[in-house]
N, C-alpha and C positions, 0 to 999 in steps of 0.2 A: 498402314497409314492411309486413311481415307483422303482422296483427292490428290494423292501422289503416286505416280506410276512406279510400280515395283521393278527395280533393276537389281542385277546381281552385283555382289561385292565379295571379295575374299581377303583373308588376312593370313600371312605367313610369319612364323616366329623363328628366331635364331636356332632353336632346337629342332626345327623341322615340323612342328605342329602347324596344322593347316585347317582353316575353317572357312566354309562358304556361308554367306548370309545375304542380307538385303542392303542395298545402298541407300544412304540418306545424306542430306546436306549437299555440298558441292561434289562434282564428279572429278575424279583424278586419282592420284596416288599420294600417300602420306607415309612418312617413315619417322622413326624415333625410338627411344627406349620406352618400353611398355611399363606402366605402373597402374595400381588400382587404388581407388578411394572408396572407403566404406561408409561415407556420409549418406544419410537418408534424404537430406534436403540441401539446397544451396548450390545446385549444379552450375548456375550462371556465375556465381562468385568463384567457383572452382575453375571453370573454363577460362576466366579472365585473370587468374592469378599468374603473374609473370614467372613465378617459381616453377611452373609447369612447362615453360618454353622448351621445345625440343623433345617433348615426351608425348606418347600416345596414351590416352587415359582409358582405363576400364572402370566403369561404374558398377559397383556391386548392387546398388539399388536398382530394382527391376524397371521402374518407369522413369523415363527421361523425356521432358517436354510437357508434362501434364499440367504445369502451372505457368507455362509460357515464359516470356522474357520481359523484363522491365528495365528501362534505360538507366535508372539510378541505382541498380543493384550490381554494377560492374566494378571490379577491383582495378581495372586499367582501361585503356582506350580501345582494346580489341580482345578477341579471343586469342589466348596464348598457346593452348594445346596444339599439337601437330595433327592429331586426329582423335576420333572417339570410337570406342567399342562398347556397345551396350546391348541389353536384352530387348527392351521395348522402347522404340523411338516413336513418340506420338506427336502429331501435329494439332491435336485437339486439346485445348487447355481450359481449365476451369476458373481461372482468375480474371474477373472483369477488368481489373486495373492493368493487366499486362499490355505492353506496347507492341509485341510481335510474337509470332509463333516461332518455334525453334528451327523449323526447316528454312524459313527465310533468313533467320539469324545466321545459320551456318553457311548458307549460300553467300550472304553479304560478306562474311568473314573468310570465305574460301576454305572451309573446314570439311574434310572428308569423314564420313561416318559409315560404319558397318553395324547392323543390328540383326536381330533374329539369330544370334549365335549363343552358344552355351557359355555364358560368362562365368558360371560357377566352375566349370572345368578349367577355363583359362586362368582364373584366380588361383585355384588349387595348384596349377602347374607353376605359376610364378612363386607361390609360397614354398613349393618344394625345390625348385631349381634356381630361384633367384631372378633378379632383374636381367632382362635381355632385350635386344632390339626386335622390332617387328616392322612389317610393311603392309599397309592396307591399300587395296586398289579396286577401282570400279571400271578399269579399262584394260588391265593386263591380268589374265587368269592362269597364265602358264607358270607352274611352280619353278621350273629351272630359270626362267627369265626373272621372276621375282627374287629368287635366291641370289642371282648375280647382282641385282640392284641392292639387296639387303647387305651384301658383303661390303658395300661402299659406305654404309652408314657408320659414322664414328662412334666409339664407345663414349658413354657419359664420363667415365673416369678420365681425367686429364683435360676435359673440355671446358673452356672458358666461355660462358654465355652471358654473364652479367652486362657486358658492354653492348650486347645485342638488344637488351630490353630496357636499359636505363634511359632517363630523360636526355634529350639531345642538347638541351640548354638549361640554364638555371631558371627556376621559378619559385614563387613564394605561396604560402598558405597561412591564413590566420590574420590577426590584427597587428599591423605594423607598430602600433603603440603599446603592444603587450609588454609586460615587464620581464618576460623570459624569451630569449632567442635561442633556437636550436638549429644547428646545421645538420642536415640529413644527407648522408651518402647513399645515393639511390642505386642499389644493385638490382632493382626490379621490385620496387616497393609496392605494397598493396595500398589502395586509396584509404581504406578504413584504418590502417595504422596511422597514417598522417592525420586523419580526422580525430582519432583518439588523443593525439598530442595537442592539436589545435583547440579541441574542446576543453582542454585543461588550461587554457590561457596562454599558450605558447605561440610565438610567431616563428614560422618555419621557413628556412631557405633550403630548397632541395637542389643538390648538386649532382651532376653526372658522375658515374662510377669512377672514372679515371681522373677526376679533379685532384690535383696535387695539394698537399697541405698548405703551401704558401697562399693559395687562392682561398681555401677554406678559412684561413686565419684572418683574412681581410674582413670577414663578416663579424668578427669579434663575438662569436657565439658564447652563450653561457653553458652549453652542453652539446654533445654530439650523439647523433643516432645513426646506427648501422643497420641497414634494411635487410629484408629477405631478398631472395633472388635465385636464379637457376645455376646449374653447372657445378663443377668441381671446385671447391674453395681453394684447394692447394695450388690451382693454376693461376690464382689471382695475386701475383706477387706485387703488382702495383697497389692494390688495396691493403695488403698486409703491411707494406712499408708506410702507407699513409696513416694507418691506425697506430703504428708505432710512434709516428710523429705526434699524433693526437694525444697519446698517453703521456708524452713528455709534459704536456700542458697541465696535467693533473686535474683537468676539468671532467665533470661527470660524463660517462659514456654508457649507452644502452644499446645492446644488439639483439636482434631477433632472427632466428633461423640461420640464413647464410651469414648475417651480421654476427651472430653468436660464434660461428665457426671461424670467421675472419679474426675476431677478437682473440680466440684461443690460439690461432696460428701466430698472431702478433706477439704473444707472450711465450712462445715455445712449445705449444701443445699441438700435436699432429692430428690430422683428420683421416678417416677411412671410409671407403664405400660400404654401405650396409648391404645385407643379403637382398632385401627387397624394400627396405625403407618403411616409414610410417606415414600414412595418408588417411585422414578421416577426421571426424568431429567428436569422438568419444574416447580418446586415449587417456587412461588414468595416469596422473603424475603426482608424486608426493613432494610437498615442500618440506625439505629437511629441517628447516628452522622452526616451523610451526607444527609439523606433524600432520597437517591437513592434506587431504587429497583434492586435486583439481581435475575436473573433466575438461580435456583440452582438445583444441583443433590443431592438427599437424599436417605438414607436407614437407618431408625431407628424405633424401636418399643417402646422405652422408652424416657422420656423427664425429664427435671429438673423442680422443683417446683418454680413458680414465687413468690408464697407467701413467701417461705423461702428466696428467693433473696431479697425481700423487707424488710424482717426482718434483713437482713445483709446489708442494704443500706449504712452503713458507710464504708464498704470495698468492695462492689460489685455494678456493674451497668449492666443493660441489654443493649447490643449493637446491637442486631439483633432480629427481630420478623418475624414469619411466617404470611404472609398476608392472608392465607386461613383460619387459625383457631386461630391466635394470640398467638400461643405457643412461648416459648423462643427459639431463634435460636443462640444466642451468648451472652457471658458474658465477663466482664473484671474486674480484681482486681484493686482497686483504690490506694492501698498502695505498689504495686510492679508490675513488668512487666510480668504479666501472663494473658492470655486471651484464649478463646476457642469458637468454633462454633459447632453447632449440625449437620450442613450439610457438603457436601464434596466439598471444593473449588478446588481440583485437577480436578474434573469433567471429569472422564472417566467412562462412557460416560456423555455427557452434555456440556452446554455452559461454557465458561471460565470467566464469569463475576466476579468471586470471587477469582481469583488467586492472586489478590493484597494482600491477607492475608499472603501469604508466604513472600512477599516483606516486609510487616510490621514486621513479625517475625525476618527476617534478620536485619532489621533496629534496632529493639530493642536490638538484640545481639551486633551489632556494637556500639550502644550507651552505653550499659553496659560495654563493653570492654574498651571504651575510658574514662569512669568515674574513 
């Protein structure tokens, strides 16, 4: 990287894999569960997605930083990843409209990065052995010392993180005079999910993750949205109980990613930790009702149990499947207007194949209001 002094950085993984490379961003030490994203573009949206909180990201795209950073392309108020592992970290960007270079951006957000490492080997190892924790450091290069620190990093399984990234207080988005009111339970929502709802004529009131139902009910919402977010859904008993209360109202409910998992748990479907999860912008998903394939944006390390869904076939149906591994990507309740998907239909970054789901949610709300 021209103009930046080259300093050493190392990364150690739970399985003992060790790589030496070059430091970028802030100096220090970062830990978390390592995951990889296969997207070719959209690194800023990925970095700022709250669903990545507590994770160290590996980018399979070789070049990171080559189009700079733009202030209005963030999905939240800060970078959410714990650290970054990449092949080429460049401070020279080609986009005239960019507001900042990635080095300054990472320093401002206190994000540690290691680059000039064999990301292909790292990704292959994760694919073979599954998700694991890692530690990046620009200050401690001793394997034994790093291993001792790494042992103290908690497993993602059983970890409740939504309350770490949720809004601290209630706020609103959209036109207060709109004819549709949606209550959003914020488990770590992406900004463009909210935008997709507001652009369709809805007034949103966004509530912190631990808001009890009696407070939500005071808004007199026409529908409820359950957002994406980080961590193990099974650890979020507070949210599961709140969603059960919401379902009693029989008002329309739409969940995305973590919200999808919480809806499933609320109706008796269990979740499980995946081998290494789905993260990228080109995952094929089939809509079971239309037979059409959607190219989707994804970011999740947990999934819902198909066996449990089949055990509740009287009240649940699978609406979408992942064509790579056949995992469940969408469900619908048969006895009330509630549905959810595992992937990200707002698709920032990614194709817009699935944005019709926001239209379906609005349609359900209008039908409910007219009944």
